[in-house]
C-alpha angles and dihedrals in degrees: 000000000000090000090055090057091048094049092048091048091051091049090052092050091050091052091049091050090048089059091057100037109056094174092057094036098116095043092051093046089051090053090049090053090049092053091048089052090052090050090052091050091051091050092048091050091048094050093042089054091048092048092047090051090050092050091051091052091047090053091051096044098072090056089061093050095059113103118244116257110256 
């Protein structure tokens, strides 16, 4: 999640610089979009990992609920 914060901060800096540098405007906005894309990929990977972990735990949980054979 730390990478997401870094990417979003870099995207914000690029947008701020674009406001003050009209000749480099499109390049900086492109970089900002790239950093936002990287942040989205990081978030997706994080939530995919969390969901996979949850599915693994859900698959194991029913085995614990079965009564022991007497």
